[in-house]
Structure formats: structure tokens, C-alpha cells
N, C-alpha and C positions, 0 to 999 in steps of 0.2 A: 544358756538363758532359757527360762520356762516358756512354754507357749502363752500362758497368760500374760506374763511380762512383755513378751514380744508385741501381742495385740495391744496391751496397754501403752507402750512406748510409740507404737505406730499411730494409735489414736491421738496421742499428745503432738506427735510431728505433724498429724494432718491439721490439727486445731491451729498449731503455730503457724503453718504454711497458709491457710485460710487468712490469718490476720495479716501476714506478710504480703499476701497477694492483694489485700484490700488496701493497705497503706501504700503500695508501690504500683498503682495502676499504670503510671506513666512509663513504668518499664516494659509494658505490653506493646505489642505491635499487631494490628488487626490481621496482618497477613499471616501470623503464626499463631499457635494455639498457647496462650499464657505468656508468661514472663519471657523475656529475652535478655537479661541481664547476665553476662558471664560471671561465672564465680571468681571470688577474690582471689582465691589461690589458683595455683596451675594443676589441680587435681579434677580429673573426670568422675563425675558421679553417674554411675550406669547400673541399670537394673538388669540382672543376668538371668533371672528366673528362680526357681526353687533352690533351697540350700543345697549346695554341692553334695554329691554322694561321697567324694574324696578329694583331697588335693594332691592324691598320687595319680599322675596322668595315665597310668596304665589300667587304672580301675574303672572310671566313670564311661558311661557312653553317651550321655545326654549332651545336647548343645550347650545348655547353661554351664556345664562343667567344662566343656571344650574351650568356652570362651575364657573362663578363668585360667585354664591350665596353658592357654596361648599367651598369656601375660607372664606366666611363672617359668615356663619352659620353653626350650628352643628344639628344634628338630633339623634334621639335614635340609629340609626345605621349608618355606613358609608359604601361606596362601596369598597370593596376589590380592591387594585391598579390593579390587573391583572384579575379578572374574574368578577368584579362589583357584586359580590354575598354580601349580607349584613354582615358587621362585627361589633363588639360591639363599640359603640362612647359614648354617654351620658348615654345609658343604658349599664350597665356592663354585664347583663345577663337578659335573659327572658324565659318564658315558655308558652305554650299554653295548652287549653283542648284538649281532645282526637279527636276532629274533626275539631281542628283548627277553632273554631267560637268565640273563646275568648282568649286574650292575656294578659299576666301580665308582664311589663316591670319594673326592677330594677334599679333605676339610681344611678349613682356614686355619693357620697357625695363630696363636695369641688367644683364642677363645677359653673363657674360664667360667668356672660355676661361681655360684654367689660367695663361696667361702675363699675364693682364689684358687682353688685347684684347676690345673689345666683340663680341657676337655680333649679327648683323644678317640681315635677309632675304637679302642679298647672299651671305652664307656658306652659306645653304641652297641658293641658285641654284648656287653653285660646287660644292657637295656633290653634288647630284643630277646635275648635268652630269658631274662627274668619275666618278661611279658608272657612267654610261652610256658613257663613253668607249670606243671600241674598245681603246685602249691599255692601260687597266687590265684589260679582260678579266674583270670581276667576274662570278662564277658567278650572282649574285643580281641581275643587272642586269634580268632579265626581270619582277621585281616592279615596276620603273618602266615597262614597256611600255604601260601604261595612259595614260600621259602623252604627249601628242601629240607625234609625231615621234621620240619616245623609242626605239622599236624599230628604226625606220630609221636614226637616228644610231648606235645600238649595233652594228646589223649592217653597217655601212659603206654604207648605201643612198644613192641618188641621186634628186634631182628631175629632171624633164626641162623644158628651156626651149627657146622657139623664138627665132628671129633677132629678134624684136621685144622679147624680155626677158621674154614672157608664159610661164607655167608650165602644162603640162598638168594638167588637174583630174580628180579621181577621178569626179566627177558625170558627165563626158562618156563614161565607159565602163563605169559601174556599172549595174546592174539598177535601175530606177526605184523599185521597192519597197524596196531595200536603202537608196537615197538617202533615201527619206522618212522612214527611221528613224534618220538621223543625229541625235545628240544636240544639245541647246541650245548647247553649248559648240562646235558646228561651224557654227552659223547666225549671220547678222549681228547684231551686238549690237544694232542699232536695232530689229530684228525681234522680238527677245525681252526687250527692256528692262523691259517691263511684268511679265513673269514671273519675271524674273531675280533681283534682289535680292541680287547679291554684290559690286556696285561699291561699294568703301568709302565711306561717306558722309563720314568725316572727313578724307579725304586730298586734297581739292580736285580741281579738274577734270583734273590731270594722272593721276589714277588711271584713266581712260579712255584708255589709252595707246595708240599705234600698234601696238605689239606685240600688245596685246589684240585689236585688230581683225584684225591677222594671224593670230591663233588662231582668230578667227571667220570667217575668209575660207573659201571653199570648200576642201577638202582637196586637197593637191597629190598627183599620181600618185607613188608611191614605189617604185623598181625596185632590185634588187640591184646592188650596185657591181661586183661579180665579173661579167666578161663572160660567162662560160659558165652561171652561174646566171642572169644577166639573159636570156640567149637562152631558156633553158629556161622562164623564166615568160612571156616574149612568145609563145612558141609556143602557150601556152594562151589567148590572147587576140589573135586576127588583127587586129581593130580597131585595138587599141593598139599592136601590132607596125607597122602601117602608118604609124601617127600618129607614131611616134618617128624615122622615117627623116629624116634632114638635121638632128636636133635636137642639143642640147648636154646632156650628162649633168653635173649639178652636185652636187658631194657635199653631203650633209646635214651642217650643222655644229652645234656644241654650241649656238650662238645660236638655233638654230631649234627646239630643244626647249622644249615648253610650259610652262616655269617661269619666273616673272618677280618681280624684286623691284618693287614698286610704289613703295615708298619703303624707308627703313631697317627698318621694322617691319611691313611688310605684304608678304606673300608670296602670289602667286596661281598656282595650277596649272590648266592646261586639260588635259582628258582626251580620248581619241578616242571613248569609250563612257561611257554611264551606269554609274557604279561606286559604289553607297552603302557598300560595304565598304572604300573607299579610306582612310577614317580610320583603320581597324584595321590599315592597313599601316604607318602613320607611326611607331609604336614599334620597328619593326624596325631591327636595327642598320644596314641598309643605309643608312636615311634618317637616321642620326644624324650631328650636323653636325661638320665637320673644319675645321681651320684652314689656309687656303689658302697664307698665307706660309710656315708651317713646311714644307709639303709641297713646295712651290717650291724653298726653300731647300736642303732635305736630300735630296730625292729619295726613293728607296726606304729610306733609312737613317732617315727621319723618327720611325719608332716605336722607335727606339733611346731607352732610358730617359735619355740625355744630351740629346735633341733633342725629345722627344714633347711635344706640346700638346694637352691633351684639354679636354673641355667638359661632363664629368659630375660627380657629386657627389663623386667620388674621382679622384685622380691617380695617375700611375705612379711608384712609389718604387723598384722593383727587378723584373727579370725574369731569374729563372735558368731557361734553357730545360731542359725534361723535370723540372723541380722544382716551381717554384712563381712565381706573379706576386703582388707585392706592392703593394697599393693604399693610399693614405692619404687621410683627409678633405681636400678642396679647398677652402680659405677663399675662394677667388675664385667658387665655384660660386653662382649667384644665390639658391638657398635654403639655404645652407650651415648657418644656425641650426637648421634641422629635420632636418639628418644627425646621426643618433645615435651611429653607430660612429666611432672614431678611424681604423679602417681595416680591411681584409680581406685575408686572405691565400689565395689560390686556389692549391691544391695540383693538379699534374698527375698524376693517378693513374686508372687504368681496370681495375685488378685487384680485383674486389668483394671478395674474401676479404681481402685487405690493407686495404682501405677499411673493412670491419667491425671488423677488429682494432684499427685506429687509433682507431675511433669508440668502441669498447668501453673502450679504455684512457683515454679523455677526451684525445686528442691532436688530434682535430678536433671540430668543434661541428656540422657538417652535412656533407650530401652531395647528389650529382646524383640524378636519377632513375634507376630501374632498377638500383639498387646493392645491393639485398637479393637474395642468391642464392636461387633456387627451393627448394634443399633446406634452407634456413635458415628458410622462411616460419612453418612449424609452431611454431617457437620465438619468431620475432620478432612475429608478427600480434598476439597479446595484449599486446605492450608498449605503453606510453603514449606513446613517442616515434616510434611506426611511422606514417609519413604515407602514406596511400594514398587515391587516389581517381580517378575515370575521367580519362583523358588524351585530349587531342584529337589523337589519334595511332592509325593502324590498320596492320593487317599483312593482306596480301592477296597472292594470286597472279593474274599476268596470263595471259590466253590470247592466244596467236597466232591472230587470227581471219582471218588471210589464207590459210593454207594447211594442208594435212593434216586429220586428223581434227577438230580442233578448230575449223576454218571453219564447222562445222555447229553451229547454236544447239542442237540436241538433245543432241550430245555435250558441249557446255559445261554445259549445265543439269544433265545427268547426273552428270558429275564433280563439280559443286557439291553436288548433292543427297546424294552418296554419303559426305560428311564429316560425322562427328558433332562439331559445332562447340561444342556444350555440354561434351562431354568433353574437348576440346582447351583450351576456356576454363577449366574446372576443373583440368587439369593444369597450365596455364600462369598461374594464379591471375589471370585477366583475364576480360573480358566477351565472349560469343559474338557475332559480327557476321553479318548477312545483307545489309546494305545497303552503299552506297558511302561513306557518311558515318558518323562514329562515333556509338556509342550514348550517349544521356544527356549531350550536351555542349551542344546549342543548345536553350535553353528556348523552347517555342513553335513549334519547327520539327516539322510532321507528317511525320516520317521514315518513308518506305515500308518495308515489309518485303519481303526476297527470299525465295526458296525456301527452305523449312524441310528438314531431314534426313528423307530419304524414300528408302532403297535400292530399295524394290519399283517406285516411280515412275521413279527413275533407270534401272533395267533395262529399263523399257518403253520408255522414251525412246530407249535405245540400241539397243532391236529395231527401233523405229521408223526409226532412222537406217540400218537396213539390216544390223546385226550380230545375226543371229537364225539359229536352226536351222529344219528344215523345217516345225516346228510353229507357228513365229512367236515362239518364245521367245527372250529374249537369249542369245546363246552367246559367252562371252568369248573363245573360240578364234578367233572371227572378227574381233575387234577388232586393228587393225595396231598393237601396241604398238611395234613398231619405229619407228613414225613419230611417237610421243610420249615425251617425257621431261620431267622437272621439273628445271629448272636453277635454281642459287642460289649466292650467294656464301655461303663458309662461316663469316663471323664470327658471334659470339654464338650464339644458340639456333637459327640457321637450319638447321642440319644435323638435330637433333633433331626439330624441327617437319616438316621434310620427310620425315623417316622415320615420323612418326606418320600423316602424310597418305598416304604411300606404303602403310603398313599399312591404313588405312581402305579404300582402293580395292582392295586384296587381299581383305579380309575382307568386304566389301559387294559388290563387282561381280566378284571372281575375276580382277581385272586386275594384273598386276605391271608397274607403270610404273617406268622406271629413273630414276636420279637422277643429275645432273651438276653438279659443282661448277665454279666459274669465278672467277678472281681478280676483285676488286670492281671495279677500273678497266675492265678488258675486259668484266665483266658489264654494267656500265651502257650501254657502247656497243653490246653485243648486244642488250640491250632496245630502245634506241632504234631500232636498224636492223631490229628484227624478226629478227634472227639467232639464234632459238631454236626448238626443235621442241616445240609444245604448250604448255606451261606454264612460267612464270619467277617466281621470288620478288619481292616488291616491298612497299613500305610508305610510308606518307606521315605526316609530323608537320606540323601546321598552321603555316603562316606567319603566319596571322591568324585571329581567331575568327569565322569565317562558314562556313556549308555550301558557298558557292561555292568556297572554297578547296579543297575535296575534288572537287566537281563539274566544276570547271575542268580537271582532269587530261585531260578527254577532249573539250575544247573545240577542240583542233586535232587533226589525225591524227599529228602527229609530236611531237617534244620529249619530255615526261614521260609521255605517253599509253602508249606500248609494248605496245599490243594490235592496232593497225591498224584498229579500229573508229572510225567517224566517221559522223555523221548531222547533217545541216543542221537537221533539225527539233529535234534536241536542242539545238543551238547557239542556234536561234532563240527556244526555250523560255527559255534560261538569259539571253540578252539582253533578252527580254520582262520577265522577272522583275526584271532590274537597272534596268528604266526605272520601275517601280513605286514611288511614294511611300509607299504603304501597306506597311508591314513584313510584316504577317501576309499580305496578298495576295501579296507578294514570295515569302515561304517557301513558300505554296502552290504558285506556279509552280515554284521550285525542286524542291519535291518531286514535281511531275509530272514533271520532267525525269528526276530520279533514278529514278523508277518507270520510264519509259521505257527507261532504260539498263539496269535490273535484268531487263526482259523479254528483252533480247538477251544478257546474261550476258557482258560482255567480261572480267570479272574473277571470281575466288572470294574472296568477303570472307571473313575468317578471325575475327580478334578485334578488340576496341578494347582498346587497352593501358590498363594502370593506372601510377601514377606510381611506388609502391613505393620510398620512400627514408626517411631517419630524419633527425631533428634533435633536438639537446639540448633539455630543457624550459625551460631559461632562454633559449633563442632565441625572440624574439618578433618579430612583424610578417613572418614566413615562412610561407606556406601552400602546401598541395598543389594549387596552381591547375592548369588543363588543360593548361598548356604548361612548367610547372616552370621559369617565367622570374620572377626576383624583383626587385622595384624596391628596390634596396638601401638607399636613403634612408630607408625606412620599418622596417628591420631593426634591432633592438637587442638588448642583453643585459640581462636582468632579474636582479637579484641577490636579490630577495625571493621565496624558495620559494612564498609564499602566492599570488603572482602568475604562477607558470610555468603552461605548458600541460601539462595531465593528460590527454593525448589529441589527437585532431586539433583545431586550433583553429576556432573558430566561423567557417564561411564565409559566414554569411548576413547578418552585421551590418556 
């Protein structure tokens, strides 16, 4: 459908909605926003957001795509409707070894794809290997880098083999202290069998396979496949550089990646590190199972409605680009009897005013997060169908810690302290943030607090950094504002937030920091390459429910870090935390690492976002969870008004 036709169709729909609303005012309830008449059929009408990037679950990265993929595909686990913690799905149970570096999943028998093919452990092996394949170039592939040799395979890496067929091993080139910290999954099976406990007991002796022993053999050296990158890596390690002379470089294959079908219903995944959060990754769309035969038969056209084979509670009935995705209940789904809806229509819309008008007219039953425009909040907040709760998502600004005035921690702290985040949060209807992790999301996590709003202390820090007059007081004219700017992509509210922060620095420090907009794709590259002066806008939405997902951003100096700050002590603390079997001790170490980062202030935390969306009172089983990701099999339409939701549904039961 052309863009013009889409706009025209939408205008007609809005006009009809207005007529409908005018003729059925009796169907409205003043406690709710607009009509509250349930649809005649058993189909949920939901605005998911922008047109999906792809219906291939391993390609897209956004929440709108994730919601559609959750209807069409199943994973080993599913998101709990209220907490988004992992709950059993195609895996009916699982266990890990004692340091969470290897996991075994036991798949339920009888699960099928929408074409009737059985779903087995081999399908998950194929899915994970495919997601990591360099040819697919999946943006989410890094989620599987915890799997042994997953990163090397995805990035086109190579092993190093000598003339005797032996491979160079990391242990011969690593610091002995680092080698001693290797997880159980990297140690010989025989040496850890007594504390292991994950070799499936019901699968006979072949469960302890040759591949399993390969996974537990000393890790091989992995080098970049690209010659220039390999030379650069070898230049940093003279011993390894000398050792590779005359050796053969062997490309890492899909078959080397640490994922194994022990049998049809037992999947084993070996990791490179202790990762107690790994189970929380499994509901992500990247790990949801796809059908190998269909993909190999149709190639890139496999997601066409005429070809697609799915694995979730719903299957694809129609896809009208830039209009809607229509899903219907799949009778082949293993738990089809528990699926309450006959279908879901996902509308592709991202104009909040249009969404709200359609909702008021009763043409949709629910919507994605952040859909209620800020100017509408005074009207909408008292309504009983307004869904609002803290979100596992934060907004923050990056500092370029490698050059210019912001290379000085005192300058970074001063610019952070000079922003009244409570005022910003009040204006944005969010929660103020001083830490690296979101507020109020992880029960039991002793989140450290960063510096509070303190303009006087900020001025003193700037004076200490050398920007002062003869009396030793801060002098804003001495600060090189030409070397600092705030760069951001102009989508959404980014511009107005940047203007708010700019005004704060002017008011509280007397500094006029210039603003610079940059197109989103260019902006992301500039962030990663540190090609910005001073500060750059950023944000993070949790991929999984664990503080590590936010602290991990600074685990490496590249990638999503964007600040140039990196400290091995910080990384060691995170690794030590993830080796803990006691969750509270783990949380304490994660918090210690977070406090360490806050001391050097690589970012300016701004706000913890809130969900801010609406659903009709007759829509049940849909909750304002921290990720606004809904397990659709639990959602239903309740026609008895006595059982409707009159307010935010109970999130505790």
C-alpha cells in the first residue's frame, strides 16, 4: 500500500470513527476514555507501533516488532505477563550447572509448527546458529555472544591450527589469574562432574557426547578473519604474534558454536562465562524457534503470508504493509486450548494523536507504550483505563571521556549536578534518575545513588578544574563552550529535552552549550566511534530483566558503550558478581560495580521512563509490565462489565 493510500484510508477510518462515536455515546463510561463496547468478534485490535522491520524474529530489534513476534513464534521460555520474568514455554523445565555457565533445556513433547512439523531441540540448534550466522547479519546476534564461540562465528573469526592438527589455546597466552577464573563450562567434564549436575539423567550415556567434551576442552584462540583486523589484534600480543607464524587459520563454523541437541527433546547450551541472567534472554524474539525447511525452501520470501511457517499461539493470516498484521489462533500450537483470543490485528501506527482518537472512538482496544501525548496527561491520568508503571528503560546522555573538557571527571560531575532531574521528571511525567540502572524495577537490588542536584557544588568542581577567576571562583567565561556541544537525534521528545537541559546549564552555571541534531543512523555511528564533542543523547530499554543488562553497556570500550570509559576493575566486579550462586550477594557486587562507575560519571542519568498507554477495561490479561511485552495467549476479552478492570490490574497476584 502506498503512503498516500495509507493516509487516505486512515482519514476515512477516523471520519467513520467520529460518526460512530457520535451515534453511540451511551456506550461510553465517564470513568474511561471513550467507548467501552467490546468488539463483536473475539479479535483484539491493538496498535503495535511502526511498520515491522521484518516478520523474521531474528531480524528486528524494536519493541513493536517484538510484540508481533511474540504472537507468531514461541521460545524456550515466555515472558511472565506481569513481571516479564521467564516462564516455561516450549521448554517445560531447565537446569544449569552451579556457576550458570551451562544450561540444559527439556522440551515438551507434542509441540508443532503451524504446518504440523514437530518442534525438536534440533530446531533450536538451527535457530541459534542461523541467528549468529554472518550471512544473516542480525543486529541482535550479540545477545548470543555468551554462547561459546558464538561471537567468533558471528564476526567471521578463525581458529589457529598447527601442522599436527592441534589448535592454539587461550590458556597458553592468557594471564594465569584470568585463566583461573574460567567457568565450569570451560573445564573438563570429569573434573567438575561432582559439582555439575546438568548431564540429563534420562538420556542414556550418549548424553555425555563428544561435542560436550569439546565444549569443555580448553578454549581455542580466536582471531579476526579479516587480515587487517587480525594484524592489529596480534600487534598487541607479541607472544601470540610469534606463535601464529606458519600456522593455518581455520574459519569458525556454525557447528563449533556451543549449542547441542543431545536428543530430540534435550537442548544443551555451553557459555563462555557465568551468566545467571541467561534464562532471562530466552523469551527474546531472537531465540524464538523458526522452521528450517521453510527458510531453506523460500529464502528471503519465507515470511510472505503464502509461505510462512510459525511456532507461536497465533499464525499469520495477512500482512498489509504500513497498515496491519493479522494473526489468527493456530490450532497446531501445543497449548492451543489455553489461547483465549481468536485473533489479533496489529495496526501499524505511530502518530499518538491518531492512536488516541481511534481509541476514544472504540476502533482499537489497546496500544503500545508512550502513546499518551504529554499534553493529554492531565485529562487522561484520572481515567480508569490509563496504564502507567515504571519501565525498564532509561534516558541518559553520554560523555565523551576521551577528549575535550569532558575528559575531566570534575567537568562531567559538574554538568551532571547542574541539572534538576526532579523538574525534568515532573515535566516528562517520569521518575528522576541518578544511577545507571532504572529506578524501582529490580526488587532486592541495592541500587546506589549518584550525585544529587547541587549547582553550587557544580560550580566549585568547575573552578577546581581550572575554570575560575583570580579569586578562585568559577568563571563561566573561562569555560571553552566551543569545545562542547550536546548532540542528539531529533525523533520524539529528544529536542525538547535537550532544550530543557541546555536551559538548566545556562541558568545554573551560566554556560550556553550549543545543540547539534544528527540523523539517527549517522548519530548511532558517531556515538560508537566517539565522533561527538562533549555529550550525546542515548537511551536503553531492557533486553532482559536484570541490572546487568544496563551495567553491561560499559563492559567493553566499544559497541554500545559510546563513552570511551572502560575499567578492568569494573569488568572484574561484574564477572565476580555473575559467578555468585547467591542472588543477593550477586546484586551487592553488581551495585558495587555501578557505584564505581558513578564515581567517574561516564554518563548523565536523566529519567526512568514510565509505560503510559491505555487499554479498554474489557481487555484482560494485559498488564503494564516493565517491558510492555504481552504474552498474548493469556489475553482475552471479558464481556461481563462486573469483571472488567477498573484501574490498573493487580500486578501482585
